[in-house]
GUVO-589520 format. One record per residue (C-alpha): residue in one letter; chain; z, x negated, y. Coordinates in pm, whole numbers, plus 50000, padded with zeros to 5 digits. Layout:
code, unit, c3, c1, c2
A, A, Z, X, Y;
...
! end
This chain:
code, unit, c3, c1, c2
M, A, 26392, 74862, 20887;
K, A, 26082, 74644, 20914;
N, A, 26169, 74554, 21273;
K, A, 26522, 74460, 21170;
L, A, 26390, 74230, 20897;
L, A, 26150, 74064, 21140;
L, A, 26437, 74012, 21385;
Y, A, 26659, 73867, 21109;
F, A, 26399, 73619, 20988;
G, A, 26311, 73529, 21344;
L, A, 26672, 73444, 21421;
L, A, 26696, 73249, 21093;
A, A, 26391, 73042, 21188;
I, A, 26542, 72961, 21530;
L, A, 26873, 72855, 21370;
Q, A, 26689, 72625, 21131;
L, A, 26538, 72443, 21427;
F, A, 26892, 72335, 21520;
I, A, 27047, 72296, 21175;
L, A, 26779, 72095, 20997;
P, A, 26762, 71803, 21244;
V, A, 27142, 71758, 21214;
K, A, 27117, 71736, 20835;
A, A, 26823, 71498, 20860;
Q, A, 27014, 71277, 21105;
S, A, 27316, 71259, 20872;
T, A, 27099, 71165, 20573;
F, A, 26912, 70912, 20781;
R, A, 27239, 70755, 20894;
N, A, 27366, 70709, 20539;
K, A, 27037, 70576, 20407;
T, A, 27005, 70338, 20702;
I, A, 27352, 70189, 20651;
D, A, 27282, 70153, 20281;
S, A, 26960, 69969, 20359;
L, A, 27143, 69738, 20601;
I, A, 27396, 69655, 20330;
L, A, 27138, 69600, 20058;
Q, A, 26900, 69395, 20274;
N, A, 27015, 69045, 20177;
Q, A, 27080, 69014, 19807;
S, A, 27106, 68633, 19828;
Y, A, 27448, 68692, 19986;
P, A, 27550, 69045, 19874;
F, A, 27806, 69239, 20072;
N, A, 28135, 69290, 19890;
G, A, 28365, 69537, 20058;
I, A, 28420, 69878, 20217;
V, A, 28253, 70047, 20514;
L, A, 28413, 70347, 20688;
I, A, 28266, 70533, 20988;
H, A, 28463, 70825, 21128;
Q, A, 28387, 71038, 21433;
K, A, 28634, 71284, 21586;
D, A, 28768, 71473, 21284;
K, A, 28488, 71391, 21038;
T, A, 28410, 71093, 20815;
L, A, 28039, 71019, 20852;
F, A, 28015, 70730, 20607;
R, A, 28255, 70594, 20345;
K, A, 28134, 70364, 20071;
K, A, 28247, 70067, 19865;
Y, A, 28028, 69785, 19738;
G, A, 28110, 69521, 19478;
Y, A, 28431, 69405, 19319;
S, A, 28800, 69356, 19380;
D, A, 28801, 69092, 19104;
M, A, 28476, 68900, 19083;
E, A, 28559, 68730, 18753;
K, A, 28654, 69050, 18571;
K, A, 28392, 69260, 18754;
E, A, 28653, 69521, 18849;
P, A, 28494, 69759, 19103;
L, A, 28655, 69801, 19442;
R, A, 28865, 70112, 19507;
F, A, 28914, 70278, 19844;
N, A, 29288, 70210, 19837;
D, A, 29246, 69836, 19769;
R, A, 29439, 69622, 20016;
F, A, 29267, 69349, 20220;
V, A, 29404, 69075, 20443;
I, A, 29282, 69196, 20784;
G, A, 29286, 68869, 20980;
S, A, 29302, 68897, 21359;
V, A, 29289, 69276, 21349;
S, A, 29663, 69209, 21302;
K, A, 29700, 69105, 21666;
Q, A, 29678, 69458, 21804;
I, A, 29962, 69565, 21572;
T, A, 30184, 69291, 21712;
A, A, 30079, 69383, 22068;
V, A, 30187, 69743, 22013;
M, A, 30529, 69631, 21887;
I, A, 30573, 69414, 22197;
L, A, 30477, 69702, 22426;
Q, A, 30721, 69932, 22246;
A, A, 30994, 69673, 22309;
Y, A, 30881, 69664, 22674;
E, A, 30917, 70043, 22697;
K, A, 31275, 70014, 22568;
G, A, 31358, 69756, 22832;
L, A, 31408, 69477, 22577;
V, A, 31146, 69245, 22727;
S, A, 30963, 69184, 23053;
L, A, 30592, 69109, 23031;
N, A, 30576, 68882, 23336;
K, A, 30894, 68674, 23321;
P, A, 30920, 68339, 23138;
V, A, 30991, 68366, 22765;
G, A, 31287, 68123, 22768;
P, A, 31563, 68389, 22750;
Y, A, 31390, 68552, 22450;
L, A, 31352, 68222, 22261;
P, A, 31691, 68047, 22290;
E, A, 31605, 67824, 21993;
L, A, 31315, 67674, 22188;
S, A, 31360, 67351, 22384;
A, A, 30999, 67313, 22505;
S, A, 30960, 67285, 22881;
W, A, 30689, 67554, 22884;
K, A, 30947, 67822, 22800;
D, A, 31017, 67838, 23176;
S, A, 30655, 67909, 23276;
V, A, 30481, 68091, 22990;
T, A, 30522, 68472, 22988;
I, A, 30466, 68740, 22724;
H, A, 30157, 68843, 22921;
H, A, 30017, 68491, 22876;
L, A, 30088, 68500, 22501;
L, A, 29919, 68839, 22460;
T, A, 29605, 68732, 22648;
H, A, 29560, 68379, 22503;
T, A, 29607, 68228, 22850;
H, A, 29930, 68037, 22778;
G, A, 29800, 67683, 22718;
I, A, 30040, 67610, 22430;
T, A, 29918, 67348, 22184;
S, A, 30248, 67264, 22014;
P, A, 30618, 67344, 22065;
D, A, 30690, 66982, 22160;
K, A, 30380, 66902, 22368;
P, A, 30285, 66973, 22730;
L, A, 30063, 67272, 22803;
A, A, 29688, 67219, 22796;
F, A, 29654, 67401, 23130;
P, A, 29875, 67594, 23373;
P, A, 29958, 67938, 23227;
G, A, 29720, 68214, 23330;
T, A, 29442, 67986, 23452;
Q, A, 29228, 67956, 23137;
F, A, 29160, 68119, 22802;
S, A, 29213, 67942, 22469;
Y, A, 29207, 68159, 22156;
S, A, 29536, 68104, 21977;
Q, A, 29721, 68205, 21661;
S, A, 30045, 68037, 21769;
G, A, 30090, 68262, 22073;
F, A, 30128, 68563, 21845;
Y, A, 30370, 68375, 21623;
W, A, 30595, 68332, 21928;
L, A, 30560, 68703, 22001;
S, A, 30692, 68782, 21653;
R, A, 30988, 68549, 21710;
I, A, 31061, 68722, 22042;
L, A, 31059, 69060, 21867;
E, A, 31302, 68936, 21603;
N, A, 31538, 68793, 21866;
V, A, 31548, 69099, 22093;
T, A, 31574, 69360, 21814;
G, A, 31788, 69176, 21559;
K, A, 31542, 69278, 21286;
S, A, 31294, 69070, 21087;
F, A, 30926, 69099, 21176;
A, A, 30861, 69234, 20824;
V, A, 31111, 69518, 20878;
L, A, 30973, 69598, 21224;
S, A, 30616, 69619, 21096;
A, A, 30723, 69834, 20798;
E, A, 30886, 70080, 21040;
L, A, 30566, 70098, 21245;
F, A, 30349, 70152, 20937;
R, A, 30575, 70435, 20821;
K, A, 30544, 70603, 21160;
C, A, 30166, 70601, 21121;
K, A, 30182, 70705, 20754;
M, A, 30006, 70383, 20658;
K, A, 30137, 70380, 20301;
N, A, 29921, 70089, 20186;
S, A, 29984, 69850, 20477;
L, A, 30241, 69574, 20470;
H, A, 30367, 69237, 20581;
P, A, 30285, 68979, 20309;
S, A, 30643, 68911, 20212;
P, A, 30739, 68936, 19844;
N, A, 30731, 69299, 19735;
P, A, 30807, 69357, 19366;
R, A, 30699, 69723, 19376;
L, A, 30343, 69677, 19502;
P, A, 30059, 69436, 19430;
E, A, 30008, 69290, 19775;
Y, A, 29632, 69258, 19805;
I, A, 29310, 69201, 19615;
S, A, 29167, 68851, 19573;
G, A, 28963, 68697, 19850;
Y, A, 28661, 68477, 19776;
F, A, 28429, 68234, 19949;
R, A, 28070, 68156, 19861;
T, A, 27926, 67806, 19871;
D, A, 27573, 67715, 19980;
D, A, 27455, 67715, 19619;
G, A, 27554, 68083, 19585;
E, A, 27861, 68023, 19369;
F, A, 28179, 68213, 19459;
H, A, 28533, 68079, 19438;
K, A, 28872, 68249, 19463;
E, A, 29065, 68173, 19781;
S, A, 29432, 68075, 19742;
H, A, 29536, 68054, 20110;
S, A, 29445, 68398, 20245;
T, A, 29775, 68450, 20427;
E, A, 29813, 68100, 20569;
N, A, 29792, 68221, 20931;
P, A, 30104, 68358, 21104;
V, A, 30136, 68722, 21000;
A, A, 30158, 68845, 21360;
A, A, 29827, 68675, 21436;
G, A, 29620, 68723, 21124;
S, A, 29784, 68809, 20791;
F, A, 29878, 69176, 20782;
I, A, 29752, 69363, 20475;
S, A, 29588, 69706, 20495;
T, A, 29316, 69941, 20372;
A, A, 29021, 70102, 20545;
E, A, 29189, 70444, 20538;
D, A, 29513, 70303, 20679;
L, A, 29329, 70129, 20963;
L, A, 29171, 70464, 21049;
R, A, 29523, 70613, 21062;
W, A, 29626, 70320, 21281;
N, A, 29340, 70382, 21522;
Q, A, 29418, 70751, 21541;
C, A, 29789, 70691, 21609;
L, A, 29711, 70430, 21874;
H, A, 29433, 70611, 22060;
E, A, 29585, 70961, 22036;
G, A, 29901, 70856, 22221;
K, A, 30142, 70851, 21929;
L, A, 30256, 70491, 21973;
L, A, 30253, 70403, 22343;
S, A, 30313, 70570, 22677;
P, A, 30005, 70616, 22898;
E, A, 30120, 70322, 23112;
S, A, 30161, 70087, 22814;
Y, A, 29830, 70201, 22666;
R, A, 29660, 70120, 22996;
L, A, 29824, 69775, 22999;
M, A, 29700, 69706, 22646;
F, A, 29340, 69806, 22721;
T, A, 29297, 69638, 23059;
A, A, 29057, 69343, 23083;
Y, A, 29259, 69066, 23249;
P, A, 29143, 68788, 23484;
N, A, 29075, 68459, 23301;
A, A, 29123, 68632, 22963;
V, A, 28754, 68582, 22889;
R, A, 28612, 68404, 22587;
Q, A, 28274, 68280, 22474;
H, A, 28298, 68455, 22140;
P, A, 28107, 68289, 21851;
L, A, 27950, 68626, 21758;
F, A, 27934, 68830, 22079;
G, A, 27914, 68581, 22364;
R, A, 28114, 68663, 22677;
T, A, 28408, 68878, 22563;
E, A, 28698, 69021, 22764;
Y, A, 29051, 69052, 22629;
G, A, 29337, 69291, 22681;
Y, A, 29659, 69267, 22480;
G, A, 29564, 69167, 22124;
I, A, 29231, 69343, 22164;
T, A, 28874, 69276, 22281;
L, A, 28697, 69501, 22529;
S, A, 28330, 69567, 22598;
S, A, 28132, 69814, 22811;
E, A, 27778, 69692, 22754;
N, A, 27522, 69951, 22869;
N, A, 27815, 70180, 22961;
L, A, 27922, 70205, 22595;
K, A, 28295, 70134, 22576;
Q, A, 28415, 69942, 22272;
M, A, 28773, 69843, 22182;
G, A, 28890, 69649, 21880;
H, A, 28881, 69316, 21703;
T, A, 28722, 69118, 21426;
G, A, 28932, 68947, 21160;
L, A, 28871, 68632, 20961;
A, A, 29125, 68508, 20706;
P, A, 29045, 68272, 20418;
G, A, 28842, 68487, 20178;
F, A, 28845, 68801, 20398;
V, A, 28616, 68922, 20679;
S, A, 28716, 69233, 20878;
M, A, 28606, 69445, 21171;
N, A, 28779, 69739, 21339;
F, A, 28623, 69892, 21651;
Y, A, 28679, 70219, 21837;
F, A, 28433, 70384, 22077;
P, A, 28636, 70619, 22298;
Q, A, 28347, 70816, 22453;
S, A, 28252, 70963, 22115;
K, A, 28584, 70901, 21933;
T, A, 28400, 70693, 21675;
H, A, 28575, 70444, 21447;
L, A, 28397, 70161, 21264;
I, A, 28599, 69980, 20997;
I, A, 28452, 69716, 20768;
L, A, 28662, 69518, 20519;
S, A, 28522, 69247, 20295;
N, A, 28688, 69013, 20045;
M, A, 28400, 68766, 20046;
E, A, 28330, 68493, 20302;
N, A, 27959, 68429, 20262;
S, A, 27998, 68091, 20429;
P, A, 28332, 67945, 20545;
D, A, 28138, 67703, 20767;
N, A, 27909, 67965, 20923;
I, A, 28088, 68252, 21096;
S, A, 27761, 68433, 21175;
L, A, 27667, 68442, 20807;
S, A, 28015, 68561, 20706;
F, A, 27989, 68847, 20960;
E, A, 27619, 68913, 20892;
Y, A, 27669, 69262, 20749;
H, A, 27945, 69354, 20992;
T, A, 27737, 69272, 21299;
R, A, 27427, 69435, 21149;
I, A, 27612, 69766, 21109;
L, A, 27781, 69727, 21449;
D, A, 27441, 69684, 21616;
Y, A, 27315, 69998, 21444;
I, A, 27619, 70199, 21558;
H, A, 27568, 70066, 21912;
N, A, 27209, 70184, 21915;
E, A, 27302, 70529, 21779;
L, A, 27584, 70583, 22029;
Q, A, 27385, 70451, 22325;
D, A, 27098, 70688, 22240;
A, A, 27348, 70975, 22230;
L, A, 27489, 70874, 22571;
Q, A, 27144, 70882, 22728;
K, A, 27059, 71231, 22603;
! end
């Protein structure tokens, strides 16, 4: 009996060597992210952070208010304007139309935009629109450069993609996006068209240099297809899972979306040299693959990145621009947490 007890406690001690470090790492992760969020109280973070890996949520926390004047605390199902995170949603709809044979990616867009009289309709392709290499400055002006030769980050290119979708399907862009959200069970995501049944989104704010905050009244001024979809952190996780688990696109279309294309390269104001696929940015710094996009709409600052090697999702939504004139300050918390996640995942890759 004594020998059995010694064996039992010996095995228990060995198991604790493996179990305790995992618990310590999880606690450390949560405390570290909290400390990153609470580091700069001159410009407090106001929003939601969600980190999910494989089938487990590692971190999920809300900070601050949905209504700054009334001091109403944020809720996890509060809707945010997600800015340019919207572009990947539009890209998926285009690729679904491509799979159905409704559009060609590499032929001029003229046949899909019969209402357009611009001369560039005979040279710009859907591929150029998706990769910001089209050169369009205005419907009635010449191109800034030959299509495919340069990169120029553009909202208007995605507007034309939404018009193409409407013309080839016979449905409004709002209806098409609602169908896609239903497929992904994204019950709190929507196109910002009038909806009497649901409050569309929480208020967005901007902070001036003197620390005062002001409510933003133009949060959905960008074309919806480029930067004005409305969603929640949980819904964006569902979106990521649908997209990256093969529920939305064929393997061929998925590969097309996540290919880094020649000349689709930008000097990003936050990340420096950045490669683009279709509505998405791509990075493989230090062999760590990263896919996703940032989003900036008046009063809202967003980030949604996926790391395929570890199936890790990082989603950050904020309804406070800490400085409309300083993008680095507005994304201060987002990039701080992103850097931390990078370091954690790179350490794991090297082990």
